Structures are given as C-alpha cells and as structure tokens.
PyMOL Python script that loads the backbone (N, CA, C, O; Angstrom):
from pymol import cmd

cmd.read_pdbstr("""\
ATOM      1  N   MET A   1       0.204  -7.665 -11.628  1.00  0.00           N
ATOM      2  CA  MET A   1       0.482  -6.714 -11.105  1.00  0.00           C
ATOM      3  C   MET A   1      -1.340  -6.016 -11.346  1.00  0.00           C
ATOM      4  O   MET A   1      -1.659  -5.633 -10.220  1.00  0.00           O
ATOM      5  N   CYS A   2      -1.775  -5.916 -11.704  1.00  0.00           N
ATOM      6  CA  CYS A   2      -3.448  -5.013 -11.779  1.00  0.00           C
ATOM      7  C   CYS A   2      -4.486  -5.830 -10.797  1.00  0.00           C
ATOM      8  O   CYS A   2      -5.705  -5.744 -10.652  1.00  0.00           O
ATOM      9  N   ALA A   3      -3.648  -6.523 -10.285  1.00  0.00           N
ATOM     10  CA  ALA A   3      -5.561  -7.737  -9.554  1.00  0.00           C
ATOM     11  C   ALA A   3      -4.589  -7.071  -8.530  1.00  0.00           C
ATOM     12  O   ALA A   3      -5.018  -6.077  -7.944  1.00  0.00           O
ATOM     13  N   ALA A   4      -3.465  -7.460  -8.280  1.00  0.00           N
ATOM     14  CA  ALA A   4      -2.595  -6.779  -6.992  1.00  0.00           C
ATOM     15  C   ALA A   4      -3.227  -5.862  -6.509  1.00  0.00           C
ATOM     16  O   ALA A   4      -3.743  -5.734  -5.399  1.00  0.00           O
ATOM     17  N   LEU A   5      -3.165  -5.002  -7.654  1.00  0.00           N
ATOM     18  CA  LEU A   5      -3.763  -2.820  -6.593  1.00  0.00           C
ATOM     19  C   LEU A   5      -5.705  -3.304  -7.067  1.00  0.00           C
ATOM     20  O   LEU A   5      -6.413  -3.551  -8.043  1.00  0.00           O
ATOM     21  N   THR A   6      -5.763  -3.170  -5.402  1.00  0.00           N
ATOM     22  CA  THR A   6      -7.165  -3.599  -5.621  1.00  0.00           C
ATOM     23  C   THR A   6      -7.764  -1.762  -5.448  1.00  0.00           C
ATOM     24  O   THR A   6      -7.125  -1.044  -4.679  1.00  0.00           O
ATOM     25  N   PRO A   7      -8.823  -1.244  -6.116  1.00  0.00           N
ATOM     26  CA  PRO A   7      -9.298  -0.384  -5.071  1.00  0.00           C
ATOM     27  C   PRO A   7      -8.865   0.183  -4.048  1.00  0.00           C
ATOM     28  O   PRO A   7      -8.348   1.300  -4.031  1.00  0.00           O
ATOM     29  N   LYS A   8      -9.068  -0.658  -2.958  1.00  0.00           N
ATOM     30  CA  LYS A   8      -9.069  -0.641  -1.688  1.00  0.00           C
ATOM     31  C   LYS A   8      -6.865  -0.160  -1.450  1.00  0.00           C
ATOM     32  O   LYS A   8      -6.122   0.348  -0.610  1.00  0.00           O
ATOM     33  N   ARG A   9      -6.803  -0.663  -2.579  1.00  0.00           N
ATOM     34  CA  ARG A   9      -4.837  -0.819  -2.212  1.00  0.00           C
ATOM     35  C   ARG A   9      -4.665   0.337  -2.416  1.00  0.00           C
ATOM     36  O   ARG A   9      -3.915   1.023  -1.722  1.00  0.00           O
ATOM     37  N   TYR A  10      -5.535   0.910  -3.717  1.00  0.00           N
ATOM     38  CA  TYR A  10      -5.307   2.509  -3.910  1.00  0.00           C
ATOM     39  C   TYR A  10      -5.504   3.327  -3.221  1.00  0.00           C
ATOM     40  O   TYR A  10      -5.032   4.404  -2.858  1.00  0.00           O
ATOM     41  N   GLU A  11      -6.370   2.631  -3.039  1.00  0.00           N
ATOM     42  CA  GLU A  11      -7.289   3.895  -1.555  1.00  0.00           C
ATOM     43  C   GLU A  11      -6.237   4.149   0.037  1.00  0.00           C
ATOM     44  O   GLU A  11      -6.132   5.087   0.827  1.00  0.00           O
ATOM     45  N   ARG A  12      -5.573   2.703  -0.070  1.00  0.00           N
ATOM     46  CA  ARG A  12      -4.463   2.727   1.674  1.00  0.00           C
ATOM     47  C   ARG A  12      -2.581   3.154   0.367  1.00  0.00           C
ATOM     48  O   ARG A  12      -1.500   3.225   0.951  1.00  0.00           O
ATOM     49  N   LEU A  13      -2.607   3.243  -0.351  1.00  0.00           N
ATOM     50  CA  LEU A  13      -1.714   4.330  -0.951  1.00  0.00           C
ATOM     51  C   LEU A  13      -1.184   6.179  -1.218  1.00  0.00           C
ATOM     52  O   LEU A  13      -0.130   6.811  -1.288  1.00  0.00           O
ATOM     53  N   ARG A  14      -3.269   6.560  -1.328  1.00  0.00           N
ATOM     54  CA  ARG A  14      -3.704   7.404  -1.124  1.00  0.00           C
ATOM     55  C   ARG A  14      -3.029   7.663   0.009  1.00  0.00           C
ATOM     56  O   ARG A  14      -1.868   8.067   0.056  1.00  0.00           O
ATOM     57  N   ALA A  15      -3.760   7.429   0.961  1.00  0.00           N
ATOM     58  CA  ALA A  15      -3.257   7.427   2.204  1.00  0.00           C
ATOM     59  C   ALA A  15      -1.968   7.490   3.115  1.00  0.00           C
ATOM     60  O   ALA A  15      -1.662   7.878   4.242  1.00  0.00           O
ATOM     61  N   LEU A  16      -1.314   6.833   1.891  1.00  0.00           N
ATOM     62  CA  LEU A  16       0.408   7.047   2.718  1.00  0.00           C
ATOM     63  C   LEU A  16       1.390   8.078   2.102  1.00  0.00           C
ATOM     64  O   LEU A  16       2.555   8.298   2.434  1.00  0.00           O
ATOM     65  N   ARG A  17       0.570   8.720   1.023  1.00  0.00           N
ATOM     66  CA  ARG A  17       0.898   9.628   0.829  1.00  0.00           C
ATOM     67  C   ARG A  17       1.202  11.008   1.422  1.00  0.00           C
ATOM     68  O   ARG A  17       2.075  11.826   1.710  1.00  0.00           O
ATOM     69  N   GLN A  18      -0.441  10.642   1.407  1.00  0.00           N
ATOM     70  CA  GLN A  18      -0.934  11.917   2.906  1.00  0.00           C
ATOM     71  C   GLN A  18      -0.439  12.441   3.762  1.00  0.00           C
ATOM     72  O   GLN A  18      -0.507  13.615   4.128  1.00  0.00           O
ATOM     73  N   THR A  19       0.466  11.027   4.405  1.00  0.00           N
ATOM     74  CA  THR A  19       0.085  11.448   5.514  1.00  0.00           C
ATOM     75  C   THR A  19       1.238   9.942   6.087  1.00  0.00           C
ATOM     76  O   THR A  19       0.884   8.996   6.791  1.00  0.00           O
ATOM     77  N   PRO A  20       3.243  10.302   5.224  1.00  0.00           N
ATOM     78  CA  PRO A  20       3.848   9.892   5.693  1.00  0.00           C
ATOM     79  C   PRO A  20       4.472   9.324   7.040  1.00  0.00           C
ATOM     80  O   PRO A  20       4.602   9.896   8.123  1.00  0.00           O
ATOM     81  N   GLU A  21       4.977   7.456   6.491  1.00  0.00           N
ATOM     82  CA  GLU A  21       5.537   7.524   7.466  1.00  0.00           C
ATOM     83  C   GLU A  21       4.487   6.901   8.799  1.00  0.00           C
ATOM     84  O   GLU A  21       4.745   7.253   9.949  1.00  0.00           O
ATOM     85  N   THR A  22       3.690   6.265   8.609  1.00  0.00           N
ATOM     86  CA  THR A  22       2.488   5.712  10.181  1.00  0.00           C
ATOM     87  C   THR A  22       2.251   4.667   9.737  1.00  0.00           C
ATOM     88  O   THR A  22       2.207   4.328   8.554  1.00  0.00           O
ATOM     89  N   GLY A  23       1.996   3.783  11.118  1.00  0.00           N
ATOM     90  CA  GLY A  23       1.934   2.661  11.676  1.00  0.00           C
ATOM     91  C   GLY A  23       0.609   1.545  11.241  1.00  0.00           C
ATOM     92  O   GLY A  23      -0.515   2.043  11.174  1.00  0.00           O
ATOM     93  N   LEU A  24       0.745   0.291  10.999  1.00  0.00           N
ATOM     94  CA  LEU A  24      -0.508   0.438  10.659  1.00  0.00           C
ATOM     95  C   LEU A  24      -1.747   0.464  11.342  1.00  0.00           C
ATOM     96  O   LEU A  24      -2.678   0.260  10.562  1.00  0.00           O
ATOM     97  N   ARG A  25      -2.090   0.636  12.486  1.00  0.00           N
ATOM     98  CA  ARG A  25      -3.135   1.267  13.621  1.00  0.00           C
ATOM     99  C   ARG A  25      -3.444   2.238  12.964  1.00  0.00           C
ATOM    100  O   ARG A  25      -4.536   2.276  12.395  1.00  0.00           O
ATOM    101  N   ALA A  26      -2.387   3.439  12.875  1.00  0.00           N
ATOM    102  CA  ALA A  26      -2.800   4.510  12.533  1.00  0.00           C
ATOM    103  C   ALA A  26      -3.922   4.869  11.534  1.00  0.00           C
ATOM    104  O   ALA A  26      -4.917   5.582  11.667  1.00  0.00           O
ATOM    105  N   LEU A  27      -3.277   3.887  10.110  1.00  0.00           N
ATOM    106  CA  LEU A  27      -3.784   4.220   9.301  1.00  0.00           C
ATOM    107  C   LEU A  27      -5.200   3.339   9.070  1.00  0.00           C
ATOM    108  O   LEU A  27      -6.265   3.727   8.589  1.00  0.00           O
ATOM    109  N   ALA A  28      -4.906   2.290   9.478  1.00  0.00           N
ATOM    110  CA  ALA A  28      -6.269   1.711   9.661  1.00  0.00           C
ATOM    111  C   ALA A  28      -7.288   3.031  10.381  1.00  0.00           C
ATOM    112  O   ALA A  28      -8.172   3.453   9.635  1.00  0.00           O
ATOM    113  N   ARG A  29      -7.205   3.517  11.448  1.00  0.00           N
ATOM    114  CA  ARG A  29      -8.183   4.357  11.815  1.00  0.00           C
ATOM    115  C   ARG A  29      -9.051   5.454  10.705  1.00  0.00           C
ATOM    116  O   ARG A  29     -10.220   5.554  10.331  1.00  0.00           O
ATOM    117  N   ALA A  30      -7.344   6.422  10.344  1.00  0.00           N
ATOM    118  CA  ALA A  30      -7.665   7.295   9.774  1.00  0.00           C
ATOM    119  C   ALA A  30      -8.398   6.183   7.743  1.00  0.00           C
ATOM    120  O   ALA A  30      -8.605   6.800   6.698  1.00  0.00           O
ATOM    121  N   LEU A  31      -8.493   5.351   7.829  1.00  0.00           N
ATOM    122  CA  LEU A  31      -8.719   4.815   6.831  1.00  0.00           C
ATOM    123  C   LEU A  31     -10.710   4.421   7.327  1.00  0.00           C
ATOM    124  O   LEU A  31     -11.722   4.539   6.636  1.00  0.00           O
ATOM    125  N   ASP A  32     -10.587   4.095   8.337  1.00  0.00           N
ATOM    126  CA  ASP A  32     -11.886   3.395   9.174  1.00  0.00           C
ATOM    127  C   ASP A  32     -12.165   2.305   8.166  1.00  0.00           C
ATOM    128  O   ASP A  32     -13.068   2.150   7.344  1.00  0.00           O
ATOM    129  N   ARG A  33     -10.932   1.491   8.545  1.00  0.00           N
ATOM    130  CA  ARG A  33     -10.789  -0.084   8.081  1.00  0.00           C
ATOM    131  C   ARG A  33     -10.382  -0.675   9.568  1.00  0.00           C
ATOM    132  O   ARG A  33      -9.821  -0.243  10.575  1.00  0.00           O
ATOM    133  N   ASP A  34     -11.078  -2.099   9.064  1.00  0.00           N
ATOM    134  CA  ASP A  34      -9.622  -3.275   9.536  1.00  0.00           C
ATOM    135  C   ASP A  34      -8.496  -3.394  10.050  1.00  0.00           C
ATOM    136  O   ASP A  34      -7.701  -3.610   9.136  1.00  0.00           O
ATOM    137  N   VAL A  35      -7.904  -3.366  11.183  1.00  0.00           N
ATOM    138  CA  VAL A  35      -6.406  -3.437  10.554  1.00  0.00           C
ATOM    139  C   VAL A  35      -5.992  -4.704   9.786  1.00  0.00           C
ATOM    140  O   VAL A  35      -5.399  -4.756   8.709  1.00  0.00           O
ATOM    141  N   LYS A  36      -6.365  -5.576  10.455  1.00  0.00           N
ATOM    142  CA  LYS A  36      -6.797  -7.162   9.885  1.00  0.00           C
ATOM    143  C   LYS A  36      -6.307  -6.946   8.151  1.00  0.00           C
ATOM    144  O   LYS A  36      -5.281  -7.404   7.646  1.00  0.00           O
ATOM    145  N   ARG A  37      -7.431  -6.070   7.419  1.00  0.00           N
ATOM    146  CA  ARG A  37      -7.257  -5.964   6.265  1.00  0.00           C
ATOM    147  C   ARG A  37      -6.382  -5.194   5.586  1.00  0.00           C
ATOM    148  O   ARG A  37      -5.880  -5.344   4.471  1.00  0.00           O
ATOM    149  N   VAL A  38      -6.245  -4.221   6.526  1.00  0.00           N
ATOM    150  CA  VAL A  38      -4.836  -2.842   5.744  1.00  0.00           C
ATOM    151  C   VAL A  38      -3.216  -3.781   5.818  1.00  0.00           C
ATOM    152  O   VAL A  38      -2.301  -3.802   4.995  1.00  0.00           O
ATOM    153  N   HIS A  39      -3.386  -4.645   7.441  1.00  0.00           N
ATOM    154  CA  HIS A  39      -2.484  -5.518   7.451  1.00  0.00           C
ATOM    155  C   HIS A  39      -2.168  -6.428   6.157  1.00  0.00           C
ATOM    156  O   HIS A  39      -0.977  -6.506   5.855  1.00  0.00           O
ATOM    157  N   GLY A  40      -3.177  -7.181   5.291  1.00  0.00           N
ATOM    158  CA  GLY A  40      -2.954  -7.608   4.327  1.00  0.00           C
ATOM    159  C   GLY A  40      -2.829  -7.163   3.281  1.00  0.00           C
ATOM    160  O   GLY A  40      -2.308  -7.866   2.415  1.00  0.00           O
ATOM    161  N   ASP A  41      -3.213  -5.976   3.007  1.00  0.00           N
ATOM    162  CA  ASP A  41      -3.343  -5.030   1.788  1.00  0.00           C
ATOM    163  C   ASP A  41      -1.821  -4.152   2.083  1.00  0.00           C
ATOM    164  O   ASP A  41      -1.573  -3.521   1.055  1.00  0.00           O
ATOM    165  N   VAL A  42      -0.849  -3.938   3.037  1.00  0.00           N
ATOM    166  CA  VAL A  42       0.278  -3.657   3.295  1.00  0.00           C
ATOM    167  C   VAL A  42       1.480  -4.338   2.542  1.00  0.00           C
ATOM    168  O   VAL A  42       2.530  -4.052   1.967  1.00  0.00           O
ATOM    169  N   VAL A  43       0.486  -5.700   2.987  1.00  0.00           N
ATOM    170  CA  VAL A  43       2.040  -7.016   2.905  1.00  0.00           C
ATOM    171  C   VAL A  43       1.974  -7.336   2.294  1.00  0.00           C
ATOM    172  O   VAL A  43       3.012  -7.761   1.785  1.00  0.00           O
ATOM    173  N   ALA A  44       0.478  -7.566   1.466  1.00  0.00           N
ATOM    174  CA  ALA A  44       1.305  -7.412  -1.165  1.00  0.00           C
ATOM    175  C   ALA A  44       1.782  -6.596  -1.375  1.00  0.00           C
ATOM    176  O   ALA A  44       2.717  -6.892  -2.120  1.00  0.00           O
ATOM    177  N   LEU A  45       1.745  -5.022  -1.070  1.00  0.00           N
ATOM    178  CA  LEU A  45       2.317  -3.407  -1.282  1.00  0.00           C
ATOM    179  C   LEU A  45       3.418  -3.991  -1.086  1.00  0.00           C
ATOM    180  O   LEU A  45       4.203  -3.609  -1.953  1.00  0.00           O
ATOM    181  N   ALA A  46       4.096  -5.040  -0.097  1.00  0.00           N
ATOM    182  CA  ALA A  46       5.457  -4.417   0.068  1.00  0.00           C
ATOM    183  C   ALA A  46       6.013  -5.262  -0.695  1.00  0.00           C
ATOM    184  O   ALA A  46       7.174  -5.223  -1.103  1.00  0.00           O
ATOM    185  N   GLU A  47       4.941  -6.315  -0.989  1.00  0.00           N
ATOM    186  CA  GLU A  47       5.327  -7.874  -1.775  1.00  0.00           C
ATOM    187  C   GLU A  47       6.305  -6.868  -2.769  1.00  0.00           C
ATOM    188  O   GLU A  47       7.531  -6.820  -2.878  1.00  0.00           O
ATOM    189  N   LEU A  48       5.116  -6.012  -3.507  1.00  0.00           N
ATOM    190  CA  LEU A  48       5.243  -5.468  -4.539  1.00  0.00           C
ATOM    191  C   LEU A  48       6.842  -4.250  -4.769  1.00  0.00           C
ATOM    192  O   LEU A  48       7.407  -3.838  -5.782  1.00  0.00           O
ATOM    193  N   GLU A  49       7.097  -4.024  -3.260  1.00  0.00           N
ATOM    194  CA  GLU A  49       7.889  -3.323  -3.529  1.00  0.00           C
ATOM    195  C   GLU A  49       7.461  -1.670  -3.765  1.00  0.00           C
ATOM    196  O   GLU A  49       8.281  -0.756  -3.840  1.00  0.00           O
ATOM    197  N   ILE A  50       5.831  -1.511  -3.871  1.00  0.00           N
ATOM    198  CA  ILE A  50       5.347  -0.167  -3.911  1.00  0.00           C
ATOM    199  C   ILE A  50       5.171   0.572  -2.090  1.00  0.00           C
ATOM    200  O   ILE A  50       4.730   1.711  -1.940  1.00  0.00           O
ATOM    201  N   VAL A  51       5.518  -0.148  -1.104  1.00  0.00           N
ATOM    202  CA  VAL A  51       4.668   0.514   0.135  1.00  0.00           C
ATOM    203  C   VAL A  51       6.833  -0.231   1.030  1.00  0.00           C
ATOM    204  O   VAL A  51       7.560  -1.168   0.700  1.00  0.00           O
ATOM    205  N   VAL A  52       6.971   0.945   2.212  1.00  0.00           N
ATOM    206  CA  VAL A  52       8.688  -0.127   2.572  1.00  0.00           C
ATOM    207  C   VAL A  52       7.520  -0.509   3.943  1.00  0.00           C
ATOM    208  O   VAL A  52       6.291  -0.514   3.858  1.00  0.00           O
ATOM    209  N   ARG A  53       8.299  -0.786   5.070  1.00  0.00           N
ATOM    210  CA  ARG A  53       7.802  -1.521   6.157  1.00  0.00           C
ATOM    211  C   ARG A  53       9.169  -0.988   6.920  1.00  0.00           C
ATOM    212  O   ARG A  53      10.307  -1.322   6.591  1.00  0.00           O
ATOM    213  N   GLY A  54       8.826  -0.070   8.031  1.00  0.00           N
ATOM    214  CA  GLY A  54      10.304   0.405   8.562  1.00  0.00           C
ATOM    215  C   GLY A  54      10.580  -0.934   9.888  1.00  0.00           C
ATOM    216  O   GLY A  54       9.882  -1.903  10.186  1.00  0.00           O
ATOM    217  N   ALA A  55      11.824  -0.466  10.413  1.00  0.00           N
ATOM    218  CA  ALA A  55      11.849  -1.822  11.199  1.00  0.00           C
ATOM    219  C   ALA A  55      11.120  -1.448  13.074  1.00  0.00           C
ATOM    220  O   ALA A  55      11.165  -2.189  14.056  1.00  0.00           O
ATOM    221  N   ASN A  56      10.435   0.150  12.924  1.00  0.00           N
ATOM    222  CA  ASN A  56       9.662   0.345  14.111  1.00  0.00           C
ATOM    223  C   ASN A  56       8.485   0.294  13.667  1.00  0.00           C
ATOM    224  O   ASN A  56       7.812   0.850  14.535  1.00  0.00           O
ATOM    225  N   GLY A  57       7.777  -0.052  12.800  1.00  0.00           N
ATOM    226  CA  GLY A  57       6.436  -0.067  12.788  1.00  0.00           C
ATOM    227  C   GLY A  57       6.139   0.444  12.286  1.00  0.00           C
ATOM    228  O   GLY A  57       5.096   0.931  12.723  1.00  0.00           O
ATOM    229  N   SER A  58       6.542   0.957  10.942  1.00  0.00           N
ATOM    230  CA  SER A  58       5.823   2.030  10.802  1.00  0.00           C
ATOM    231  C   SER A  58       5.787   2.049   9.168  1.00  0.00           C
ATOM    232  O   SER A  58       6.900   1.867   8.674  1.00  0.00           O
ATOM    233  N   VAL A  59       4.744   2.230   8.255  1.00  0.00           N
ATOM    234  CA  VAL A  59       4.209   1.811   7.193  1.00  0.00           C
ATOM    235  C   VAL A  59       4.529   3.608   6.376  1.00  0.00           C
ATOM    236  O   VAL A  59       4.361   4.732   6.847  1.00  0.00           O
ATOM    237  N   SER A  60       5.066   3.119   4.935  1.00  0.00           N
ATOM    238  CA  SER A  60       5.763   4.943   3.770  1.00  0.00           C
ATOM    239  C   SER A  60       5.590   3.580   2.084  1.00  0.00           C
ATOM    240  O   SER A  60       5.628   2.401   1.732  1.00  0.00           O
ATOM    241  N   SER A  61       5.361   5.284   1.565  1.00  0.00           N
ATOM    242  CA  SER A  61       5.549   4.980   0.579  1.00  0.00           C
ATOM    243  C   SER A  61       5.860   6.223  -0.593  1.00  0.00           C
ATOM    244  O   SER A  61       5.378   7.347  -0.729  1.00  0.00           O
ATOM    245  N   GLU A  62       6.723   5.590  -1.231  1.00  0.00           N
ATOM    246  CA  GLU A  62       7.422   7.443  -1.886  1.00  0.00           C
ATOM    247  C   GLU A  62       7.113   7.620  -2.794  1.00  0.00           C
ATOM    248  O   GLU A  62       7.354   8.656  -3.414  1.00  0.00           O
ATOM    249  N   SER A  63       5.907   5.856  -3.561  1.00  0.00           N
ATOM    250  CA  SER A  63       5.722   6.114  -4.741  1.00  0.00           C
ATOM    251  C   SER A  63       5.215   7.456  -5.563  1.00  0.00           C
ATOM    252  O   SER A  63       4.979   8.142  -4.568  1.00  0.00           O
ATOM    253  N   ASP A  64       4.948   8.140  -6.449  1.00  0.00           N
ATOM    254  CA  ASP A  64       3.852   8.897  -6.663  1.00  0.00           C
ATOM    255  C   ASP A  64       3.589   8.352  -8.109  1.00  0.00           C
ATOM    256  O   ASP A  64       2.582   8.697  -8.728  1.00  0.00           O
ATOM    257  N   GLU A  65       4.400   7.600  -8.567  1.00  0.00           N
ATOM    258  CA  GLU A  65       4.108   7.034 -10.087  1.00  0.00           C
ATOM    259  C   GLU A  65       4.183   5.250 -10.306  1.00  0.00           C
ATOM    260  O   GLU A  65       5.233   4.609 -10.290  1.00  0.00           O
ATOM    261  N   ILE A  66       2.495   4.541 -10.552  1.00  0.00           N
ATOM    262  CA  ILE A  66       2.701   3.783 -10.898  1.00  0.00           C
ATOM    263  C   ILE A  66       2.262   3.027 -12.460  1.00  0.00           C
ATOM    264  O   ILE A  66       1.213   2.823 -13.071  1.00  0.00           O
ATOM    265  N   ILE A  67       4.330   2.655 -12.765  1.00  0.00           N
ATOM    266  CA  ILE A  67       4.589   2.158 -14.480  1.00  0.00           C
ATOM    267  C   ILE A  67       3.877   1.054 -14.693  1.00  0.00           C
ATOM    268  O   ILE A  67       4.214   0.099 -13.993  1.00  0.00           O
ATOM    269  N   SER A  68       2.862   0.854 -15.555  1.00  0.00           N
ATOM    270  CA  SER A  68       3.289  -1.445 -15.435  1.00  0.00           C
ATOM    271  C   SER A  68       3.016  -1.300 -17.069  1.00  0.00           C
ATOM    272  O   SER A  68       2.055  -0.707 -17.559  1.00  0.00           O
ATOM    273  N   THR A  69       4.136  -2.013 -17.849  1.00  0.00           N
ATOM    274  CA  THR A  69       3.565  -2.369 -19.313  1.00  0.00           C
ATOM    275  C   THR A  69       3.616  -4.303 -18.813  1.00  0.00           C
ATOM    276  O   THR A  69       4.233  -4.927 -17.950  1.00  0.00           O
ATOM    277  N   SER A  70       2.856  -4.597 -19.634  1.00  0.00           N
ATOM    278  CA  SER A  70       1.903  -6.038 -19.566  1.00  0.00           C
ATOM    279  C   SER A  70       2.190  -6.125 -21.526  1.00  0.00           C
ATOM    280  O   SER A  70       1.684  -5.339 -22.327  1.00  0.00           O
ATOM    281  N   ARG A  71       3.439  -7.697 -22.005  1.00  0.00           N
ATOM    282  CA  ARG A  71       3.609  -8.074 -22.583  1.00  0.00           C
ATOM    283  C   ARG A  71       3.147  -9.357 -23.009  1.00  0.00           C
ATOM    284  O   ARG A  71       3.438 -10.445 -22.512  1.00  0.00           O
ATOM    285  N   ILE A  72       2.078  -9.019 -24.392  1.00  0.00           N
ATOM    286  CA  ILE A  72       1.406 -10.598 -24.534  1.00  0.00           C
ATOM    287  C   ILE A  72       2.179 -11.213 -26.289  1.00  0.00           C
ATOM    288  O   ILE A  72       1.971 -10.924 -27.467  1.00  0.00           O
ATOM    289  N   ALA A  73       2.852 -11.903 -25.751  1.00  0.00           N
ATOM    290  CA  ALA A  73       3.633 -12.959 -27.124  1.00  0.00           C
ATOM    291  C   ALA A  73       2.306 -13.093 -27.854  1.00  0.00           C
ATOM    292  O   ALA A  73       1.167 -12.846 -27.456  1.00  0.00           O
ATOM    293  N   ALA A  74       2.797 -13.605 -29.172  1.00  0.00           N
ATOM    294  CA  ALA A  74       2.406 -13.400 -30.329  1.00  0.00           C
ATOM    295  C   ALA A  74       1.955 -14.784 -29.904  1.00  0.00           C
ATOM    296  O   ALA A  74       1.310 -15.489 -30.680  1.00  0.00           O
TER     297      ALA A  74
END
""", "prot")
cmd.dss("prot")
cmd.show_as("cartoon", "prot")
cmd.util.cbc("prot")
cmd.orient("prot")
C-alpha cells in the first residue's frame, strides 16, 4: 500500500476531500496536472477502495484517514 500512495496521489486525495464529487477533467484542471496521469492515479486509488468512481463519471473520497498495518513475520 505504501508504494501505491505516492505524494501525488496524496495530493489528489486532499483535492477530492476539498471538492467532493468532481470529474477527472475538473480534478486535473484544479491540480494543474495531465488528465491521463490523474486518471491513472484515480484507477490505482479506486483499486485500493480509497476513492469511488460514480456512474456519471464523478470521483470522490469519503476517507479522511488511512490506517495501514504491516506485519513482518519472524
């Protein structure tokens, strides 16, 4: 999970918390980022179930905290 949550993806999550239910293009414009890159990040975050993609193309995140536990076997 740590590898999937890059600094840019954290940035997208923060933006989604500030502007919920936004579309990919609007999110990319707000972040001044390429739509293709934002799309890739949203797909990765959706696979982790951190963001939700709506049927109407909206993207949102209801998470305000991410807790991760790593167990290393002895």
